C-alpha positions as CSV (number, residue, x, y, z in Angstrom):
1,M,17.7,53.8,115.5
2,S,17.0,52.3,112.0
3,Q,19.3,49.4,110.4
4,Y,20.2,51.9,107.8
5,T,21.4,54.6,110.2
6,V,23.7,51.7,112.0
7,D,25.1,50.4,108.7
8,R,26.2,54.1,107.6
9,N,27.8,54.8,110.9
10,R,29.9,51.4,110.5
11,R,31.0,52.2,107.1
12,Y,32.0,55.5,108.0
13,T,34.0,54.6,111.2
14,S,35.5,52.0,108.8
15,D,36.7,54.1,106.3
16,R,37.8,56.9,108.5
17,H,40.2,54.2,110.5
18,S,41.4,53.1,107.1
19,S,42.2,56.5,105.8
20,T,44.0,57.6,108.9
21,G,45.9,54.3,109.1
22,A,47.0,54.8,105.1
23,S,48.1,58.6,106.2
24,S,50.0,57.6,109.0
25,H,51.7,54.6,107.3
26,K,52.6,57.2,104.2
27,S,53.8,59.7,106.8
28,R,56.0,57.3,108.4
29,S,57.5,55.9,105.0
30,S,57.9,59.5,104.1
31,S,59.9,60.2,107.2
32,A,61.7,56.8,107.1
33,Q,62.7,57.8,103.4
34,H,63.6,61.2,104.4
35,K,66.0,59.9,107.1
36,G,67.3,57.5,104.9
37,T,68.4,59.9,102.2
38,P,70.8,62.5,103.3
39,R,69.9,66.1,102.3
40,K,72.6,68.0,100.3
41,K,74.2,70.8,101.7
42,K,74.7,74.1,99.8
43,F,78.5,74.9,99.4
44,S,79.9,77.9,98.9
45,I,83.8,78.4,99.1
46,L,83.5,81.8,100.7
47,S,81.2,80.7,103.0
48,I,81.5,81.0,107.0
49,G,80.8,77.8,109.0
50,K,81.1,75.3,105.9
51,G,84.7,75.0,105.7
52,L,87.8,76.9,105.6
53,D,87.4,81.2,105.8
54,V,89.3,81.2,102.4
55,P,89.4,85.2,102.6
56,F,91.1,85.2,106.2
57,C,93.7,82.1,104.8
58,M,94.5,84.0,101.3
59,L,95.3,86.8,103.6
60,I,97.7,85.2,105.7
61,V,99.2,83.5,102.3
62,L,99.4,87.0,100.8
63,L,101.3,88.6,104.1
64,L,103.6,85.5,104.7
65,A,104.8,85.5,101.0
66,I,105.6,89.2,101.0
67,G,107.1,88.9,104.4
68,I,109.8,86.2,103.6
69,T,110.4,88.1,100.1
70,M,111.0,91.3,102.3
71,M,113.2,89.6,104.9
72,F,115.4,87.9,102.5
73,S,116.0,91.2,100.5
74,A,116.8,92.6,103.8
75,S,119.1,89.7,105.0
76,Y,121.2,88.4,102.6
77,P,123.8,91.0,102.7
78,V,124.5,90.7,106.8
79,A,123.9,86.6,106.4
80,F,126.7,86.6,103.9
81,Y,128.9,88.7,105.9
82,E,128.2,87.4,109.2
83,I,127.9,83.5,108.2
84,G,129.1,83.4,104.5
85,D,125.6,82.1,103.5
86,S,123.5,84.6,101.7
87,Y,120.4,82.1,101.7
88,Y,120.9,81.2,105.5
89,Y,117.7,83.1,107.2
90,L,116.0,82.4,104.0
91,K,116.2,78.6,104.3
92,R,115.5,78.9,107.8
93,Q,112.1,81.0,107.3
94,L,111.2,79.0,104.5
95,L,111.1,75.6,106.6
96,F,109.4,77.5,109.7
97,A,107.0,78.8,107.0
98,V,105.9,75.3,105.9
99,V,105.8,73.7,109.1
100,G,103.9,76.8,110.4
101,I,101.4,76.7,107.6
102,A,100.9,72.6,108.1
103,I,100.2,73.3,111.8
104,M,97.8,76.0,110.7
105,L,95.8,73.8,108.5
106,A,96.0,71.0,111.3
107,V,94.9,73.3,114.0
108,S,91.8,74.7,111.9
109,Y,90.6,71.1,111.9
110,F,90.4,71.0,115.8
111,D,87.6,71.9,117.7
112,Y,88.8,75.1,119.6
113,H,86.5,74.5,122.2
114,H,89.1,71.9,123.7
115,F,91.2,74.7,124.4
116,H,88.5,75.7,127.1
117,R,89.7,72.9,129.3
118,F,93.4,73.2,128.8
119,S,93.5,77.0,129.5
120,A,94.6,77.0,133.2
121,L,97.3,73.8,132.1
122,I,98.9,76.2,129.2
123,L,99.2,79.3,131.6
124,G,101.0,77.0,133.8
125,V,103.3,75.8,130.9
126,S,104.1,79.1,129.9
127,Y,104.9,80.2,133.6
128,F,107.4,77.0,133.8
129,A,109.0,78.4,130.4
130,L,109.5,81.8,131.6
131,I,111.3,80.3,134.8
132,V,113.4,77.9,132.7
133,V,114.7,80.6,130.7
134,L,115.8,82.5,133.8
135,L,118.0,79.5,134.9
136,I,119.7,79.4,131.4
137,P,123.1,81.2,131.7
138,S,123.7,84.1,129.2
139,E,126.6,86.0,128.2
140,T,124.7,89.1,127.7
141,G,122.7,89.2,130.6
142,V,119.2,88.9,128.7
143,K,117.5,85.7,129.1
144,R,114.8,85.1,126.8
145,W,115.5,81.5,125.0
146,I,115.1,77.9,125.3
147,G,117.8,76.4,123.0
148,I,116.9,73.1,121.3
149,G,120.1,72.4,119.1
150,D,120.5,74.9,116.5
151,Y,117.1,76.3,117.3
152,G,115.7,78.1,120.0
153,I,112.1,78.7,121.8
154,Q,111.2,82.2,122.9
155,A,109.1,82.0,126.0
156,S,107.6,85.2,125.8
157,E,105.5,83.8,122.6
158,I,103.9,81.4,124.6
159,S,102.9,83.6,127.3
160,K,101.1,85.7,124.9
161,F,98.8,82.9,124.0
162,A,98.4,81.8,127.1
163,I,97.0,85.1,128.9
164,I,94.6,85.5,125.6
165,L,93.3,81.9,126.3
166,F,93.2,81.8,129.9
167,L,91.5,85.3,130.1
168,A,89.1,84.0,127.2
169,H,88.0,81.3,129.1
170,W,87.6,83.3,132.3
171,G,85.5,85.9,130.6
172,S,82.9,83.3,129.1
173,R,82.7,81.5,132.3
174,Y,82.1,84.5,134.3
175,Y,80.6,87.0,131.8
176,D,77.8,87.8,134.2
177,K,80.0,88.6,137.1
178,M,83.2,90.5,135.2
179,H,81.8,93.7,136.3
180,T,82.8,93.0,140.0
181,L,86.4,93.3,141.3
182,K,86.3,89.3,142.6
183,Y,86.0,87.9,139.2
184,G,86.7,90.6,136.7
185,V,89.7,92.5,138.2
186,L,91.7,90.1,140.7
187,P,92.1,87.3,138.2
188,G,93.2,89.5,135.4
189,A,95.3,91.3,137.4
190,G,96.8,88.3,138.9
191,V,97.7,86.7,135.9
192,F,99.3,90.0,134.4
193,V,101.4,90.9,137.4
194,S,102.9,87.1,137.7
195,T,103.8,87.2,134.3
196,A,105.4,90.6,134.1
197,I,107.3,90.2,137.0
198,L,108.9,86.7,135.3
199,L,109.3,89.1,132.3
200,L,110.9,92.0,134.1
201,L,113.6,89.5,135.4
202,E,114.7,88.6,131.7
203,P,114.5,91.6,130.9
204,H,111.9,91.9,128.3
205,Y,110.1,95.1,128.5
206,S,108.4,95.2,125.2
207,C,106.6,91.8,125.8
208,I,105.3,93.6,129.1
209,V,103.9,96.4,127.2
210,I,102.2,94.0,124.8
211,V,101.1,91.4,127.5
212,A,99.5,94.8,129.3
213,L,97.6,96.0,126.2
214,L,96.5,92.1,125.6
215,T,95.0,92.2,129.3
216,V,93.3,95.3,129.1
217,I,91.5,94.3,125.6
218,M,90.3,91.3,127.0
219,L,89.2,92.3,130.2
220,F,87.3,95.3,128.4
221,V,85.6,93.0,125.6
222,S,84.8,90.7,128.7
223,G,82.7,93.2,130.3
224,I,84.8,94.8,132.8
225,R,83.8,98.5,134.4
226,L,86.4,101.2,133.0
227,R,86.5,102.7,136.2
228,Y,88.7,99.4,137.2
229,L,90.9,99.8,134.2
230,A,91.5,103.4,135.0
231,I,92.4,102.5,138.5
232,A,94.8,99.8,137.2
233,G,96.3,101.9,134.8
234,V,97.3,104.7,138.0
235,I,98.6,101.9,139.9
236,L,100.7,100.4,137.1
237,A,102.1,103.8,136.4
238,G,103.1,104.2,140.1
239,A,104.9,101.2,140.0
240,I,106.9,102.0,136.9
241,L,108.0,105.1,139.1
242,M,109.0,102.8,141.9
243,L,110.9,100.6,139.6
244,W,112.8,103.8,137.9
245,A,113.6,105.3,141.5
246,T,115.3,102.1,142.8
247,G,117.1,101.5,139.5
248,L,115.6,98.4,138.6
249,L,114.7,99.7,134.9
250,T,118.2,100.5,134.1
251,Y,117.9,98.2,130.8
252,A,114.7,100.2,129.8
253,M,116.3,103.6,130.6
254,D,119.5,103.0,128.4
255,R,116.9,102.3,125.5
256,M,115.1,105.5,126.3
257,D,118.1,107.7,126.4
258,G,117.8,108.5,122.9
259,W,114.4,108.5,122.3
260,G,113.1,111.0,120.1
261,K,116.8,112.3,119.5
262,A,118.0,109.9,116.7
263,L,118.4,112.9,114.3
264,E,120.4,114.9,116.7
265,Y,124.1,114.9,117.8
266,I,124.5,115.3,121.4
267,D,127.2,113.5,122.3
268,E,129.2,110.3,121.2
269,T,127.4,107.9,123.5
270,Q,124.1,109.0,122.4
271,W,125.0,109.0,118.6
272,Q,125.9,105.3,119.0
273,Q,122.9,104.1,121.1
274,T,120.5,105.8,118.4
275,W,122.5,104.1,115.5
276,Q,120.0,101.6,114.7
277,T,117.1,104.1,114.8
278,R,118.9,106.6,113.0
279,N,119.6,104.5,110.0
280,S,116.0,103.0,110.1
281,L,114.7,106.9,109.4
282,Y,117.4,107.2,106.6
283,A,115.8,104.1,104.7
284,I,112.2,105.4,105.4
285,G,113.3,108.5,104.2
286,S,115.1,107.5,101.1
287,G,112.5,105.3,99.7
288,G,110.4,108.4,98.6
289,L,107.1,107.7,97.4
290,F,107.9,104.8,94.7
291,G,110.8,103.2,96.6
292,L,114.3,101.9,95.0
293,G,113.0,98.6,93.9
294,L,113.0,95.4,95.2
295,G,116.3,94.4,96.3
296,Q,118.1,97.8,96.0
297,S,118.2,99.1,99.6
298,R,120.9,100.6,100.9
299,Q,120.6,100.8,104.4
300,K,120.6,96.9,104.6
301,Y,124.2,96.8,103.7
302,L,125.5,96.7,107.2
303,Y,124.4,100.6,108.1
304,L,120.9,99.2,109.7
305,P,122.1,96.2,112.2
306,E,120.0,93.3,111.9
307,P,117.6,94.4,109.3
308,Q,115.7,90.9,108.9
309,N,114.3,91.3,112.7
310,D,112.5,93.9,114.4
311,F,113.5,96.8,111.6
312,V,112.6,95.0,108.5
313,F,109.6,97.1,107.9
314,A,112.5,100.3,107.4
315,I,113.7,98.1,104.3
316,V,109.8,97.7,103.1
317,C,109.7,101.4,103.2
318,E,113.1,102.0,101.3
319,E,112.6,99.5,98.7
320,L,108.9,99.7,98.0
321,G,108.1,103.6,99.1
322,L,105.4,105.0,100.7
323,I,102.8,103.4,98.3
324,G,104.3,99.9,98.9
325,A,104.4,100.4,102.9
326,V,100.7,101.6,103.0
327,A,99.8,98.8,100.7
328,V,101.4,96.2,103.0
329,L,99.6,97.8,106.2
330,L,96.5,97.7,104.2
331,V,96.9,94.0,103.9
332,F,97.4,94.1,107.7
333,A,94.3,96.1,108.5
334,L,92.3,93.9,106.1
335,L,93.4,90.8,108.2
336,V,92.7,92.2,111.5
337,W,89.2,93.2,110.5
338,R,88.3,89.8,108.7
339,G,89.7,88.2,111.9
340,V,87.2,90.5,114.0
341,V,84.2,89.6,111.5
342,I,85.0,86.0,112.0
343,S,85.2,86.4,115.9
344,L,82.0,87.9,116.3
345,R,80.4,85.4,114.2
346,A,81.3,82.6,116.6
347,K,78.3,80.5,118.2
348,D,79.8,80.9,121.7
349,R,81.4,83.7,123.8
350,F,84.6,81.8,124.4
351,G,85.1,81.6,120.3
352,K,84.2,85.4,120.0
353,L,86.8,86.6,123.3
354,L,89.3,84.0,122.2
355,G,89.3,84.9,118.2
356,I,89.3,88.8,119.5
357,G,92.3,88.3,121.7
358,L,94.3,86.8,119.0
359,I,93.5,89.1,116.2
360,S,94.4,91.9,118.5
361,Q,97.9,90.6,119.1
362,I,98.3,90.8,115.2
363,G,97.2,94.7,115.2
364,L,98.7,95.8,118.4
365,Q,102.5,94.4,117.2
366,V,102.1,95.9,113.8
367,I,100.9,99.3,115.2
368,L,103.8,99.3,118.1
369,N,106.6,97.8,115.5
370,I,106.0,101.1,113.1
371,L,106.1,103.1,116.0
372,V,109.3,102.0,117.0
373,I,111.1,102.2,113.7
374,T,109.8,105.7,113.1
375,D,111.1,106.7,116.6
376,W,107.6,107.5,118.2
377,L,108.4,104.6,120.5
378,P,111.8,103.6,122.3
379,N,113.6,100.8,120.7
380,T,112.2,98.1,122.5
381,G,112.5,95.2,119.9
382,I,108.9,94.5,119.0
383,S,108.7,92.1,115.8
384,L,106.5,92.8,112.8
385,P,104.2,89.4,112.2
386,F,105.1,87.4,109.0
387,F,107.9,89.9,108.5
388,S,110.5,89.6,111.0
389,Y,112.8,86.6,110.9
390,G,112.3,84.0,113.9
391,G,111.2,80.6,113.8
392,S,109.3,80.4,117.2
393,S,107.4,83.5,116.8
394,L,106.1,82.4,113.3
395,L,105.4,79.1,114.0
396,M,103.4,80.0,117.3
397,L,101.5,83.0,114.9
398,L,100.6,80.4,112.5
399,F,99.0,78.0,115.2
400,Q,97.1,80.9,116.3
401,M,95.8,81.9,113.2
402,G,94.6,78.1,112.9
403,I,92.5,78.8,115.8
404,I,90.7,81.6,114.1
405,L,90.1,79.3,111.3
406,S,88.5,76.8,113.5
407,I,86.5,79.4,114.7
408,S,85.5,80.1,111.5
409,R,84.9,76.7,110.6
410,S,82.3,76.5,113.4
411,A,80.6,80.0,112.8
412,N,77.3,80.4,111.2
413,I,76.3,76.9,110.5
414,E,72.9,76.7,108.7
415,K,70.3,74.2,110.1
416,I,69.2,71.6,107.8
């Protein structure tokens, strides 16, 4: 080999190493600079996963504002008559709303995945609360509240959340086995039956209906086979017939005696039993298309018993008319739709199941409440979310909406 060739190869090798080293150094420098300088995130106020889901939050605030306004309009005559303070229910409900919104926003910053670990514990707390309720004396024979000073906690509100949470936890953990009897049917049936027995002793039949429907929804979206649900329905119907035959459903049967007959006079006893439902129908009918005007209801002046609670929507129909009532229901429908969208966009199955369960409770209670005040269902005492007066119900409701907002914060996060 000639000296020229040797010298040329040496120069080529030297130049190549020099070039490679420079390129490597440049790459490392660029990488270090990239790591040292954070990239800016694109921000959109309506984006899911980059902050609070604003549309969902606005719908909650809108319903809460309308609900408190209508609750006050429905309650001030009875509040003045019974307590001497027309603003009694308004002041308390405003306090619950402010505290509830604060809880909702705080929970929205809490990672909802932590509830995964505490699902069994929260279910145990719900059982404990239902047992404590049964140990508290009651003059009416109905035991539903745990009194704390001037306020009370309705144990059944905890039970609804606990069942949704536990079934979301179970369904996400054993999703591939939910079609089996061992992992799909037995756990769900066990949780429902044990809760229903305690609710039956209160008695609180409306909550049993809600819990049953929530259990069915949670098991269905978790992948349980439909034939198991059909079999469970037959067994449940048989259990109800047995309870009726043994006289254990006396309280419920009294409520059903006048079902669908509120506008018919059969005897004086039946006429008095259907007094509340009948005046609810009077209120709905007198509202017409456009309503009598905000604050102009006549049925709230001691004709419709406790209009601030389960029958507040009858006053909505009377004062705002059919158009106003449909508008309120449309806002509820938008809230449920948005909640489902948020849930389906969750990054994990637990978030999907939990979100769908929580927003389903809203939809179920709205539908059942409307059916009750229109006499399509027996008068079973089902509250209207965000409208009916009640501290524990409102606080629990806003807490659950905070969890859905937490799901929205972690959904569809863009990679950067």
